[in-house]
C-alpha positions as a LaTeX table, in Angstrom:
\begin{tabular}{lrrr}
\hline
Residue & $x$ (\AA) & $y$ (\AA) & $z$ (\AA) \\
\hline
Met1 & 117.96 & 139.21 & $-55.42$ \\
Ala2 & 119.04 & 136.04 & $-53.78$ \\
Asn3 & 118.90 & 132.87 & $-55.73$ \\
Ile4 & 117.67 & 129.57 & $-53.48$ \\
Leu5 & 118.20 & 126.40 & $-54.71$ \\
Leu6 & 115.55 & 123.76 & $-53.80$ \\
Thr7 & 116.81 & 120.96 & $-55.32$ \\
Gln8 & 120.27 & 119.84 & $-56.52$ \\
Gln9 & 118.32 & 117.20 & $-58.95$ \\
Cys10 & 117.69 & 118.19 & $-62.67$ \\
Val11 & 115.46 & 116.54 & $-65.54$ \\
Arg12 & 118.26 & 117.42 & $-68.24$ \\
Ser13 & 121.85 & 117.43 & $-68.77$ \\
Cys14 & 122.85 & 120.13 & $-70.73$ \\
Pro15 & 126.45 & 120.13 & $-72.26$ \\
Tyr16 & 126.98 & 123.75 & $-71.01$ \\
Cys17 & 125.85 & 123.38 & $-67.50$ \\
Phe18 & 127.79 & 124.92 & $-64.87$ \\
Ala19 & 126.12 & 123.59 & $-62.04$ \\
Lys20 & 126.70 & 120.00 & $-62.97$ \\
Lys21 & 129.67 & 119.47 & $-61.03$ \\
His22 & 128.33 & 121.03 & $-57.70$ \\
Met23 & 125.20 & 118.78 & $-58.10$ \\
Ala24 & 126.92 & 115.63 & $-58.80$ \\
Asp25 & 128.73 & 116.36 & $-55.92$ \\
Ser26 & 125.25 & 116.50 & $-53.86$ \\
Glu27 & 123.69 & 113.93 & $-52.19$ \\
Pro28 & 120.09 & 112.88 & $-54.27$ \\
Asp29 & 117.59 & 113.77 & $-51.52$ \\
Asp30 & 119.22 & 117.23 & $-50.92$ \\
Ile31 & 116.50 & 119.47 & $-50.63$ \\
Leu32 & 115.28 & 122.35 & $-48.72$ \\
Thr33 & 113.49 & 121.96 & $-45.61$ \\
Trp34 & 110.40 & 123.74 & $-44.28$ \\
Asp35 & 112.73 & 125.23 & $-41.42$ \\
Asn36 & 115.65 & 126.34 & $-43.85$ \\
Leu37 & 113.19 & 128.20 & $-46.08$ \\
Ile38 & 111.78 & 129.97 & $-43.50$ \\
Tyr39 & 115.09 & 131.18 & $-42.22$ \\
Ile40 & 116.11 & 132.47 & $-45.29$ \\
Ala41 & 112.74 & 134.25 & $-45.72$ \\
Asp42 & 113.31 & 136.04 & $-42.38$ \\
Leu43 & 116.82 & 137.02 & $-43.18$ \\
Met44 & 115.89 & 138.39 & $-46.51$ \\
Glu45 & 112.97 & 140.18 & $-44.95$ \\
Gln46 & 115.15 & 141.73 & $-42.24$ \\
Ser47 & 117.36 & 142.58 & $-44.80$ \\
Gly48 & 114.66 & 144.34 & $-47.10$ \\
Glu49 & 114.96 & 142.32 & $-49.65$ \\
Met50 & 111.71 & 141.47 & $-50.84$ \\
Gly51 & 112.51 & 139.64 & $-54.52$ \\
Ile52 & 113.50 & 135.67 & $-54.52$ \\
Ser53 & 114.81 & 133.50 & $-57.47$ \\
Leu54 & 114.05 & 129.47 & $-56.89$ \\
Leu55 & 115.85 & 127.71 & $-58.88$ \\
Gly56 & 118.06 & 123.71 & $-58.98$ \\
Gly57 & 118.53 & 121.81 & $-60.50$ \\
Glu58 & 114.97 & 121.72 & $-61.32$ \\
Pro59 & 112.77 & 123.62 & $-58.75$ \\
Thr60 & 109.53 & 122.03 & $-59.47$ \\
Leu61 & 110.97 & 118.53 & $-58.79$ \\
His62 & 111.10 & 119.49 & $-54.78$ \\
Pro63 & 107.76 & 117.87 & $-53.42$ \\
Asn64 & 106.86 & 121.22 & $-51.67$ \\
Phe65 & 107.36 & 123.79 & $-54.58$ \\
Val66 & 103.97 & 125.04 & $-54.71$ \\
Asp67 & 103.30 & 125.04 & $-51.27$ \\
Phe68 & 106.78 & 127.01 & $-50.83$ \\
Cys69 & 105.69 & 129.53 & $-53.79$ \\
Ile70 & 102.42 & 130.35 & $-51.80$ \\
Tyr71 & 103.90 & 130.73 & $-48.56$ \\
Leu72 & 106.58 & 133.16 & $-49.95$ \\
Leu73 & 103.73 & 134.91 & $-52.02$ \\
Glu74 & 101.79 & 134.90 & $-49.07$ \\
Arg75 & 104.73 & 136.96 & $-47.35$ \\
Arg76 & 104.82 & 139.39 & $-49.77$ \\
Phe77 & 107.75 & 138.37 & $-51.96$ \\
His78 & 108.06 & 138.84 & $-55.68$ \\
Val79 & 108.91 & 135.21 & $-56.59$ \\
Asn80 & 110.97 & 134.48 & $-59.61$ \\
Ile81 & 111.29 & 130.89 & $-61.12$ \\
Phe82 & 113.96 & 129.70 & $-63.31$ \\
Thr83 & 112.77 & 126.27 & $-64.77$ \\
Ser84 & 113.27 & 124.08 & $-67.87$ \\
Gly85 & 109.09 & 123.99 & $-68.27$ \\
Ile86 & 109.77 & 119.86 & $-67.80$ \\
Met87 & 107.38 & 118.55 & $-65.00$ \\
Gly88 & 105.53 & 115.63 & $-64.05$ \\
Glu89 & 101.68 & 115.35 & $-64.79$ \\
Lys90 & 101.07 & 115.74 & $-61.09$ \\
Met91 & 102.93 & 118.52 & $-60.45$ \\
Phe92 & 102.30 & 120.30 & $-63.84$ \\
Asn93 & 98.50 & 120.03 & $-62.84$ \\
Glu94 & 99.12 & 121.34 & $-59.21$ \\
Cys95 & 100.88 & 124.10 & $-60.65$ \\
Glu96 & 98.06 & 125.05 & $-63.22$ \\
Arg97 & 95.68 & 125.08 & $-60.48$ \\
Val98 & 97.35 & 127.07 & $-58.15$ \\
Leu99 & 99.96 & 129.29 & $-59.91$ \\
Ser100 & 98.80 & 130.15 & $-63.37$ \\
Gly101 & 96.09 & 132.94 & $-62.25$ \\
Ile102 & 98.80 & 134.70 & $-59.91$ \\
Asn103 & 99.47 & 138.26 & $-60.84$ \\
Pro104 & 102.54 & 138.72 & $-63.29$ \\
Asp105 & 103.59 & 141.63 & $-61.01$ \\
Arg106 & 103.96 & 138.92 & $-58.01$ \\
Leu107 & 105.23 & 135.92 & $-59.82$ \\
Ser108 & 107.12 & 135.35 & $-62.93$ \\
Phe109 & 109.33 & 132.31 & $-64.75$ \\
Val110 & 112.44 & 132.08 & $-66.47$ \\
Cys111 & 112.01 & 129.33 & $-68.89$ \\
Asn112 & 115.89 & 128.41 & $-70.04$ \\
Val113 & 115.21 & 126.66 & $-73.34$ \\
Asn114 & 117.20 & 124.58 & $-75.63$ \\
Asn115 & 117.21 & 124.39 & $-79.21$ \\
Pro116 & 114.99 & 122.15 & $-80.12$ \\
Asp117 & 117.65 & 120.01 & $-82.16$ \\
Lys118 & 119.25 & 119.07 & $-79.12$ \\
Ser119 & 116.08 & 117.95 & $-77.66$ \\
Ser120 & 114.18 & 114.97 & $-77.27$ \\
Phe121 & 110.39 & 114.60 & $-78.35$ \\
Ser122 & 109.42 & 114.30 & $-74.91$ \\
Glu123 & 110.95 & 117.40 & $-73.71$ \\
Leu124 & 109.76 & 119.52 & $-76.31$ \\
Glu125 & 106.33 & 118.07 & $-75.55$ \\
Asn126 & 106.62 & 119.19 & $-71.74$ \\
Val127 & 108.17 & 122.36 & $-72.68$ \\
Lys128 & 105.35 & 123.43 & $-74.94$ \\
Arg129 & 102.62 & 122.51 & $-72.82$ \\
Phe130 & 104.30 & 124.63 & $-69.89$ \\
Leu131 & 104.16 & 127.43 & $-72.11$ \\
Lys132 & 101.07 & 127.10 & $-73.26$ \\
Thr133 & 99.64 & 127.23 & $-69.76$ \\
Phe134 & 102.54 & 129.76 & $-68.29$ \\
Gly135 & 103.17 & 131.67 & $-71.27$ \\
His136 & 102.08 & 135.12 & $-69.97$ \\
Leu137 & 104.28 & 134.88 & $-67.00$ \\
Thr138 & 107.40 & 133.71 & $-68.70$ \\
Thr139 & 110.57 & 135.20 & $-69.78$ \\
Ala140 & 112.58 & 132.95 & $-72.27$ \\
Gly141 & 116.38 & 132.70 & $-71.22$ \\
Phe142 & 118.75 & 131.32 & $-73.17$ \\
Asn143 & 122.49 & 130.18 & $-72.76$ \\
Ile144 & 125.07 & 130.77 & $-75.46$ \\
Tyr145 & 127.59 & 128.30 & $-75.58$ \\
Lys146 & 129.08 & 128.38 & $-79.14$ \\
Pro147 & 129.41 & 131.18 & $-81.27$ \\
Asp148 & 127.00 & 129.72 & $-84.16$ \\
Phe149 & 124.35 & 129.45 & $-81.98$ \\
Asn150 & 120.72 & 129.62 & $-83.15$ \\
Phe151 & 117.55 & 130.90 & $-81.39$ \\
Asp152 & 115.40 & 131.20 & $-84.14$ \\
Phe153 & 112.92 & 129.20 & $-82.52$ \\
Ile154 & 112.37 & 131.12 & $-79.64$ \\
Phe155 & 111.02 & 133.86 & $-81.72$ \\
Gln156 & 108.07 & 131.06 & $-82.65$ \\
Tyr157 & 107.29 & 130.30 & $-78.73$ \\
Val158 & 107.03 & 134.01 & $-78.09$ \\
Asn159 & 104.73 & 134.64 & $-80.85$ \\
Glu160 & 102.80 & 130.86 & $-80.28$ \\
Phe161 & 102.60 & 130.95 & $-76.67$ \\
Gly162 & 102.55 & 134.76 & $-75.90$ \\
Leu163 & 105.90 & 134.96 & $-73.43$ \\
Arg164 & 106.89 & 138.27 & $-72.46$ \\
Arg165 & 108.72 & 140.21 & $-75.22$ \\
His166 & 111.99 & 139.69 & $-73.64$ \\
Leu167 & 114.84 & 137.49 & $-74.44$ \\
Arg168 & 117.21 & 136.72 & $-71.19$ \\
Leu169 & 121.00 & 135.89 & $-72.73$ \\
Gly170 & 123.16 & 134.04 & $-70.75$ \\
Leu171 & 126.86 & 133.10 & $-72.08$ \\
Ala172 & 128.39 & 129.80 & $-70.72$ \\
His173 & 131.31 & 130.11 & $-68.79$ \\
Pro174 & 133.66 & 127.39 & $-67.51$ \\
Ile175 & 133.74 & 125.75 & $-64.43$ \\
Pro176 & 137.26 & 126.04 & $-62.76$ \\
Gly177 & 139.31 & 122.66 & $-63.33$ \\
Lys178 & 136.13 & 120.89 & $-65.02$ \\
His179 & 135.05 & 120.39 & $-68.25$ \\
Asn180 & 131.52 & 121.95 & $-69.89$ \\
Ser181 & 131.17 & 123.54 & $-73.13$ \\
Tyr182 & 131.35 & 127.36 & $-73.64$ \\
Val183 & 132.38 & 130.07 & $-76.09$ \\
Pro184 & 136.30 & 129.93 & $-75.92$ \\
Ile185 & 137.70 & 133.52 & $-75.77$ \\
Asp186 & 138.92 & 133.41 & $-79.08$ \\
Lys187 & 135.98 & 132.95 & $-80.69$ \\
Met188 & 133.55 & 135.73 & $-78.33$ \\
Lys189 & 133.80 & 138.25 & $-81.32$ \\
Gln190 & 132.60 & 135.93 & $-83.78$ \\
Met191 & 129.93 & 135.19 & $-80.86$ \\
Ala192 & 129.05 & 138.70 & $-80.68$ \\
Gln193 & 128.51 & 139.34 & $-84.43$ \\
Arg194 & 126.04 & 136.29 & $-84.52$ \\
Leu195 & 124.39 & 138.08 & $-81.97$ \\
Ile196 & 124.35 & 141.70 & $-83.68$ \\
Asp197 & 123.00 & 139.85 & $-86.82$ \\
Tyr198 & 119.89 & 138.96 & $-84.91$ \\
Leu199 & 118.82 & 142.70 & $-84.07$ \\
Pro200 & 116.96 & 143.64 & $-86.86$ \\
Val201 & 114.67 & 140.57 & $-86.60$ \\
Met202 & 114.35 & 141.08 & $-82.82$ \\
Glu203 & 113.91 & 144.56 & $-83.56$ \\
Arg204 & 111.05 & 143.68 & $-86.05$ \\
Leu205 & 109.33 & 141.76 & $-83.86$ \\
Lys206 & 109.62 & 144.23 & $-80.67$ \\
Ile207 & 111.74 & 141.36 & $-78.66$ \\
Lys208 & 114.36 & 142.83 & $-76.48$ \\
Gly209 & 117.45 & 141.06 & $-75.31$ \\
Gly210 & 119.12 & 141.15 & $-72.24$ \\
Phe211 & 122.57 & 140.19 & $-70.83$ \\
Asp212 & 122.98 & 138.37 & $-67.95$ \\
Cys213 & 126.40 & 138.38 & $-66.14$ \\
Gly214 & 129.67 & 138.07 & $-67.82$ \\
Phe215 & 129.72 & 139.39 & $-71.60$ \\
Pro216 & 132.88 & 141.31 & $-72.20$ \\
Leu217 & 132.18 & 144.99 & $-73.30$ \\
Cys218 & 135.33 & 144.63 & $-75.96$ \\
Ile219 & 134.00 & 141.76 & $-77.96$ \\
Phe220 & 131.65 & 144.47 & $-79.62$ \\
Thr221 & 132.94 & 147.01 & $-81.90$ \\
Glu222 & 132.22 & 150.71 & $-81.21$ \\
Glu223 & 129.28 & 150.32 & $-84.15$ \\
Gln224 & 127.68 & 147.30 & $-82.65$ \\
Leu225 & 127.78 & 148.67 & $-79.24$ \\
Gly226 & 125.52 & 151.80 & $-80.62$ \\
Lys227 & 123.25 & 149.10 & $-82.11$ \\
Leu228 & 122.77 & 147.33 & $-78.88$ \\
Tyr229 & 122.42 & 150.92 & $-76.94$ \\
Lys230 & 119.85 & 151.52 & $-79.19$ \\
His231 & 118.11 & 148.36 & $-79.28$ \\
Asn232 & 118.01 & 148.01 & $-75.30$ \\
Ile233 & 116.92 & 151.56 & $-74.88$ \\
Gly234 & 120.21 & 152.93 & $-73.19$ \\
Arg235 & 120.02 & 150.09 & $-70.61$ \\
Leu236 & 123.16 & 147.95 & $-71.25$ \\
Ser237 & 125.63 & 146.35 & $-69.04$ \\
Phe238 & 128.55 & 144.49 & $-68.94$ \\
Gly239 & 128.66 & 143.81 & $-65.29$ \\
Cys240 & 129.68 & 140.71 & $-63.34$ \\
Gly241 & 128.69 & 140.82 & $-59.52$ \\
Pro242 & 128.09 & 138.09 & $-56.96$ \\
Ala243 & 124.63 & 136.37 & $-57.84$ \\
Ile244 & 124.14 & 135.06 & $-54.55$ \\
Asp245 & 123.50 & 131.19 & $-54.46$ \\
Ile246 & 121.94 & 129.44 & $-51.34$ \\
Gly247 & 122.20 & 125.75 & $-51.59$ \\
Pro248 & 119.59 & 123.27 & $-49.60$ \\
Asp249 & 122.20 & 122.65 & $-46.84$ \\
Met250 & 122.35 & 126.80 & $-46.01$ \\
Thr251 & 125.57 & 127.03 & $-48.14$ \\
Val252 & 126.58 & 130.07 & $-50.21$ \\
Trp253 & 128.44 & 130.98 & $-52.74$ \\
Gly254 & 128.88 & 134.03 & $-55.44$ \\
Cys255 & 127.74 & 132.22 & $-58.56$ \\
Phe256 & 127.68 & 129.04 & $-60.08$ \\
Pro257 & 130.52 & 129.09 & $-62.11$ \\
Leu258 & 132.44 & 129.60 & $-58.76$ \\
Ser259 & 130.46 & 127.42 & $-56.77$ \\
Asn260 & 133.31 & 125.02 & $-56.20$ \\
Thr261 & 135.20 & 127.89 & $-54.32$ \\
His262 & 134.86 & 130.20 & $-51.20$ \\
Lys263 & 131.54 & 128.12 & $-49.81$ \\
Lys264 & 130.60 & 129.96 & $-46.87$ \\
Ser265 & 127.38 & 128.73 & $-44.27$ \\
Ile266 & 124.79 & 131.27 & $-44.29$ \\
Tyr267 & 124.78 & 131.41 & $-40.24$ \\
Glu268 & 128.07 & 133.11 & $-40.51$ \\
Phe269 & 126.23 & 136.47 & $-41.71$ \\
Asp270 & 123.49 & 138.91 & $-40.35$ \\
Thr271 & 122.41 & 140.25 & $-43.42$ \\
Met272 & 121.98 & 139.27 & $-46.77$ \\
Arg273 & 124.40 & 142.91 & $-47.43$ \\
Asp274 & 127.14 & 141.15 & $-45.50$ \\
Ile275 & 126.71 & 137.93 & $-47.88$ \\
Arg276 & 126.90 & 140.37 & $-51.17$ \\
Asn277 & 129.91 & 142.58 & $-49.33$ \\
Tyr278 & 131.99 & 139.49 & $-48.61$ \\
Tyr279 & 131.95 & 137.77 & $-52.07$ \\
Leu280 & 132.24 & 141.66 & $-53.64$ \\
Asp281 & 135.32 & 142.15 & $-51.67$ \\
Leu282 & 136.95 & 138.44 & $-52.47$ \\
His283 & 136.04 & 138.96 & $-56.57$ \\
Gln284 & 137.89 & 142.47 & $-55.96$ \\
Lys285 & 140.86 & 140.65 & $-54.72$ \\
Val286 & 140.74 & 138.54 & $-57.65$ \\
Arg287 & 140.23 & 141.11 & $-60.11$ \\
Thr288 & 143.48 & 142.79 & $-58.75$ \\
Glu289 & 145.45 & 140.00 & $-59.41$ \\
Val290 & 143.63 & 139.24 & $-62.95$ \\
Gly291 & 142.18 & 141.93 & $-64.45$ \\
Gly292 & 139.85 & 139.91 & $-66.78$ \\
Ile293 & 139.56 & 137.58 & $-69.56$ \\
Phe294 & 141.92 & 139.58 & $-72.03$ \\
Glu295 & 145.35 & 140.97 & $-71.17$ \\
Ala296 & 144.24 & 144.30 & $-72.54$ \\
Cys297 & 141.52 & 144.30 & $-69.33$ \\
Asp298 & 144.87 & 145.19 & $-67.09$ \\
Asp299 & 144.92 & 148.67 & $-68.02$ \\
Cys300 & 141.17 & 148.99 & $-69.78$ \\
Val301 & 139.69 & 152.62 & $-68.53$ \\
Tyr302 & 136.39 & 151.24 & $-69.10$ \\
Arg303 & 137.26 & 148.38 & $-66.48$ \\
Glu304 & 138.84 & 150.90 & $-64.44$ \\
Glu305 & 135.16 & 153.05 & $-64.49$ \\
Gln306 & 133.28 & 149.85 & $-63.94$ \\
Leu307 & 131.46 & 150.27 & $-67.47$ \\
Cys308 & 132.66 & 146.62 & $-67.90$ \\
Met309 & 134.36 & 144.12 & $-65.27$ \\
Gly310 & 136.13 & 142.13 & $-67.84$ \\
Gly311 & 134.07 & 139.17 & $-68.21$ \\
Cys312 & 133.33 & 135.90 & $-65.85$ \\
Leu313 & 135.83 & 135.59 & $-63.12$ \\
Ala314 & 135.66 & 131.99 & $-63.81$ \\
His315 & 138.34 & 132.60 & $-66.62$ \\
Ser316 & 140.21 & 134.31 & $-64.18$ \\
Tyr317 & 140.21 & 131.71 & $-61.57$ \\
Asn318 & 141.59 & 129.38 & $-64.42$ \\
His319 & 144.50 & 131.26 & $-64.30$ \\
Phe320 & 145.28 & 130.16 & $-60.74$ \\
Leu321 & 144.63 & 126.33 & $-61.20$ \\
Asn322 & 148.32 & 124.96 & $-61.71$ \\
Glu323 & 150.29 & 127.66 & $-60.00$ \\
Pro324 & 152.25 & 128.19 & $-56.76$ \\
Asn325 & 150.15 & 130.05 & $-53.76$ \\
Ile326 & 151.67 & 133.11 & $-54.72$ \\
Arg327 & 148.50 & 135.54 & $-54.32$ \\
Phe328 & 146.10 & 136.42 & $-51.80$ \\
Lys329 & 145.55 & 133.36 & $-49.74$ \\
Glu330 & 141.49 & 133.96 & $-49.87$ \\
Ile331 & 142.07 & 133.17 & $-53.70$ \\
Tyr332 & 142.73 & 129.40 & $-53.06$ \\
Gln333 & 140.29 & 128.59 & $-50.27$ \\
\hline
\end{tabular}
């Protein structure tokens, strides 16, 4: 599933944001055009990929957001929208009128929520308004950027607004050469224990937690892995593959933490598979140079068998910032 950025603008300034530098370098009026949306939809359909994620920035800031959604739904795509839930009155009313009754098999939201203690009153009111209307279509997303995180408030959201009983857990990663908040490597095991401590509550509430990419397997003990395995009914992944992002200017890159490197034009590729293979090959070269975020990743049997990818590549890229260009030349582009 490709991620299409409708706009680079956002309504929040999260301390962990891995797209902040990317958006800051973009023009304020840089938004996806109809022609570019149609080109991307054609490319994906011809590639046999009928799932599209819309994001930003905040995708609902795009003036044609609702029309884009209807167009893609009419073309039989499944549309998944990553949003903060914060939108103006006019846009919210239009979304409520047009989108709230769409079949959940066709349209879904991931609402990335922040702890209420770090949010303004108006932000919280906007989020609750969104969840009250779209909760039945929505999965909560939470980005972990410090080891002592707290997502008790999400349980309340799930029960109060009827959200899907799944929690999408992201792990904030460093932007190579930049400054954002993320869990440092030496605190990851502490973060892992905190997550395990939440499992009894999540199981009691029948809420399943799923990992986004970048969680290393070895931050969990064998006992913790057993608990996670049972909690997720055997569906447990420690992968870190290319998440193809497409910008409004039709550039593509392998994932947001690496958006400062290796950008290409979508017009250089014939299919989505070509794009994915390009970044798979590139990322494999990086992993050949630096196996993972820990020294033990170099000869880890679980990494060799691809049960774990060694954590986020952004950590690996940080190794290359202040060294001579002595590795594969593609790494430094």
